C-alpha positions, 0 to 999 in steps of 0.5 A: 499500499502506498504511503504518503511519503512514497507518493511523489508529484515532481512535476506539481508545486504541492505547497505554492506561494501565492501573491496572497499568501507572500503579502500576509506572510511579509506582513507577519514578519514585519509585526514580529520584526517592528511590532507594527503591520502595513495592512493597507499595503497588503490590501493595495497589492493584492489590488494590483494583483488583480488589475494585472490579471485584467490586464493581461487577458486584455493584452492577450486578446488584444487583437481580437477585441480591437484594443491596438487602435488608437484612442484619439488622444495624447498624454502630456508627453505627446505620446498617443494613448491606445485603446489598450493603454485607456483600458489598463489605466482605468482598470487599474485606477478603479481597482486601486480606488476600491481598496479605499486605501489610496488617497492619491494616483499618478499615471502616465495617462493622467495629467494631473494627479488622482485625488480620491475623496470621501476617505478617512484614513488613506495614507498611501500614494501609488505612482504608475505606468499602466502600460509600458511600451504599448507603442510595440503591442501590435507587432507582439513585442513584451509590454508591462506595468510599472508601480511604486507606492509611497506611505506617509505616517504623519496624517492620516490622508495622503496628499499630493506633495507625499508623491514628489519625495525621493525614490528612497522613500518609497515603501514598495515597488514592482513591475508586471511583464506581459509575455509568454508568461506573465511575471510580477517582479516585487520588493517591499524594501527587502529582496525582489521576488518574482511571481508567474501568473499560473492560468490553471488557477488563476493566481501569481505563484512564486518562482523567485525569492530574494532574487539577486543579480548574479555574481558573474553577470553577463556582458550586456548592454541594452540601449537604443543606439540609433539616438547615438549621435545625440548623446552627450560626450560621457555616454558616447565614451562609455559605449566606446569603452564597451566595444574595445573590451577584449571580453566582448559584450552583446547588444540586446535591446527590446524598446520595452523598458519592462522587458529590458530591465527584467532581463538585466534583473535576471542577467545583469549587464546594464540598461540605459537611456541617456539625454540627448539633443532632444530630450535634454533632461531624458525621456523616462519619468521619473516617478513612475519609471526610474523610480520603481526600476531603481528601487528594484534593481537596488533591492537586487544588489545593483545600482542606478544613476543619472550618470552624476547622481543616485536615482533614488536620490532624485527629487521629482520637480512635478509628476512628470518630470524626466531623467537619464537613467543608468541601471544595472550591476554596481561595475557597469553603473560606476564605470558610467558615473566615472565617464560623467565625472571626467567630461565635468572635469574636463579630462575626458579623452577626445575620440579619433572618430566620431563614427561609432558603429 
């Protein structure tokens, strides 16, 4: 007769750590360690999980549902909104509003912040890009959601000004990658944890706990070299340095920030989107793109900089402020900062030729 010990199901996870379970365990550990919980944060994170499932389904069925078409408007950044952008934005706004824990929301798709009225106790602000990379959705390039969460302990209701703080003050951040599988990467301040959406029972299941960038990372650089002639001298010098190394680098660039950062966290290397002559302050938005991704990369043992300053130390000038960004392994980011220091000091070597191939 078979005993419990003799029965094995190697292909089946008999004790899955789902996203709700992880959130509850994380809250319990915080209570044990600090004597207080963050139950409201747990509600918000579970809400983000639900919204992500809805958006994942919409992404997978976008062609059949006619969601590739333009929505007829442009956001503050001048980017045309597709129907899928609008849908994803509405889903996240509605889910977060109905948690009753979020007072302020900042979305890439809304010019102004969304203030939720009628709440007595809501100390959280959530900043998010509901569908990053959507311009590539028609050719089935991976897209994603990026989010960051702020908390104020000084008052009962969070206010708009509580969003305009350095990224280091976030209490959680993450992204959801909609690709061949749906992956959520999440950090609540300690480690990066990854969850895959299991379509058989509709739950995010943990697949990586306390993930860190590999100690021996792959040599990968990720950037849009089509803009190289528009970059400043420091960034161009760094790219020349990469190309001169005996141990060659591989170039990998998807054009969807979530995909490129996800690969960087998994394998190492560097992702960068520098300022250029067209976007003098950079193109990526500080609050809901640079901050959450920098938060995750640092939690995974990497670094993120604008070339001179740690990204998480920046103070946003406004809701849609932009910044250049270099993120990845500490060694790569430090090398970038060396070139910026040399440029600022006037000691950067001039190249023999201006042509970079």
